[in-house]
N, C-alpha and C positions, 0 to 999 in steps of 0.2 A: 058538251064534253066535260067530264070530270077533271078538275084541276089536279086530282091525285093520280092521274095516269102516269105510270112510270115504265119506261121501256129500255131495253138494251139493244143498241144498234151494233151489229157486227160488220165491219168493213174489211175487205181483203186488201192485202198489200198490193195485189195486181191492180186494184182500182186506183190506188195512190200513184202507182207508176204509169198509169195510162197504158198498161200492157208491156212496159219495158223496165229496165233497171233504173233506179233512182225515183224521184218524185216529179209528178206533173202538177205544177202549181195551179194551173187553170182548173183542173179537176178538183183539187183540194179546196180551192177558193169557192167553187160552186157548191160543193157538199157542205162547207162551213156556212154559207149563206142560208142554205135550206135547213140545216140543223137549227140555226139561230131563229129562223122564222117559226119553227115548231115550238121552240122553248118560249117564244113570245106569246104563244097561244096556251101556255100553262102546263106543257108536258115536261116531266122530269126525265132527263136523258143521261144514260151511261153508255159508253162506247168501248168496245174491244176492237183493237186494230191488229191485223196480221202484219207480217214482215216479208212476204214473198217477193216484193220488189227489190229487196236487198239480199236476204239469205233465206233458204229453206233448209231446215235441219236434215230432213230425210234425204234431200238431193245431195247435200254436202257429204252426208254419210256414204251415199252410193259412190261418190267421187273419191272416197278414201279416208275422210276424216272420221275420228272416233265419234260415235253417235251422240253421246252426251255433250261433248264439246261443240259439236255441230249445232245441236239444239240450243245451247246457250248463245251461240252466235246469232241464231234466228231470233231469239228473245231480244237481243240488243237491237236488231233491225226493227222490231216492233216499236221500241222506244224512240228511235229516230222518227218514225211515222207519227207517233203520239205528239212529239214536240212540234212537228210541222203542222199538224192539225190544230194544236193548241194556239200556235201563232196566228193562223188564219182565222180561227174563231174569235180570238181577242181583237184582231183587226176589225171584225164585225161588231165589236162592242159586247161580245158574249163572254162573261166571266167563266173561266175554265180551270180545272185542276187535273194534273196528271198524277195517277197513283201507279206505282210499279211493284211487281212481285219480287224483284231483285232490288235491294236498297241502293239508291244512288241519290244522296241527299242534295247535291247541288242542283239537280234538274227536276226532281219529282218527290212527292210524298210517298211513304210506304203504303202498301195496300191495307187499309183499315176499313172494313165494311160499314161500321156505324158512322165513321167520319164521311165516307162516300155518300151515305144516305143524307146526312146533315147538309153536305154541300148541295145535293140535288134539291133538297127542300128549300134551300136559299136561292134557287134559280141558277145554280152553276152546273155546267156540263162536266162530268167526270170521265176522263179517258184512262182506261186500264191498260198498262203496258207490261212487257216482259212475260207475257203468257201466264202460266201458273208458277213460274219461278223454278220449275223442275223439268228435266228432259222427259221426252216421250209423251207429252201432253200437247195436243194441237190447240190453236186458238179457237177452233170451233168448240171444243170441250170446255175451254175456259169461259167462252161466252155464255154457255148454259149454266156453268157453276156460278159465275158472277151474278147472272140474272136471278138465280134462285136465292143467293145469299143476300142480295140487296132488295129483294121483294118486287121484281119487275112483273108486269102483266104478260109480256111476251118478248121473244127475241126476234129482231128484224134482221134478216140476212140479205144485205145488199150484194147483188151479183153483177159481174161484168159480162156482157155479151149474151145474156139470157134474162127473160123477164118473169121467170117463175120456174116451177117444176114441170117437166114434160114427161110423157110416156117413154120417150127415148131422146137421144141427143138431137136437138133440132138442127144442129149444124151438119149432121151426118144423115139424118133420116127425115125426108120431106113429109112423111106421114105422121111425125111426132105431133102430139096435141098437148096443149097447156091444160094442166089440172088445177081447178080452182081450190080443191081440197084434196088432201091425201093423208092417210093414217101413217103413224110412225112405223107400224108393222109392214105396210106395203112398201114404204120408202126403204126399209131395211132389206126385205125379202127380194124386191125387184132392183135393188141397188140404184136408186134414182138420183144419186149424186146431190142430195140436199146438203149433207155435211157428213163428216166421218161417222162410222158406226158407233163408236164409244159415246160421241156427243149425242147422237140420236137416241141411244139407249138411255142416257141420263135424262134427256128431255121426256121420253116416254114414261120412265119410272116415276118422274116427279110432275107429270102432266103440265109441262111448260110448253105453251104454244109457240110455234115458229112461223113467221111469215117471210116467205122468200119473194123478193121483188128485184126488178132491174134498176140499176143505179143510173143508167144513161139518160132516161127520160127526164126532161126538165120538170122540177117540182115533185119528183117521185119520193125523194128522201123526206121532204116535209109531209107529203101525203101519208107515207107509211108510219111516220112517227105519231101523227095526230090520230091515226086509227082508220084511215080509209082502206077499203077492201080491194087492194090491188095484188097482183101476183098470186101466190099459192099459200093457203093456210095448212100447216102440218099440225095435226092434233091426234087424239085417240079415235076420232071418227073419220070415216072416208066421206 
């Protein structure tokens, strides 16, 4: 395996919360241990974290908040997850930096792509928080943008409750089958719930591969980061 492998790991807020509001420390500790194990094998890792275990801008907007303000609240939720992940990574002895798209100097560095690359080259994990720093952008879209800007080979989408991309929702359709490979076009046309459409379009237009895998399996995070072929690969080829 090349020591130059660099990946962007996308973790949902739901994963951090164990399916509920707040953070599940056992889940974050396990994920941190598996990330550290992969970095020890020479992989450079950047991480984008969602905030759905605290706030979802779109849902807050539906509940009556002005959409831009609701989205900013969601961004702040992602930073809380970033700090929790940083703490558990550093407990494992893994040097870590948090960079945020909204300036908050006491807790994180500002997002600077070249600085993030330098951190990763030195063996540090970089966690990107506060989304894009602008409303109306999902953390899915941010994960593709960050991966492109810092030169990652692929984006790894860790999913809760599912181990890849299926032909239908496996929780509702017993005939749904796991796809080992799927094209961006099919994912968009068939609405296969890989990630939101704007993120998929950005990945397609820039040929950024996406691997969708299940977070629950022990060792899955390490396996995905070091390049094992689990879950579903989303690319320009079916």
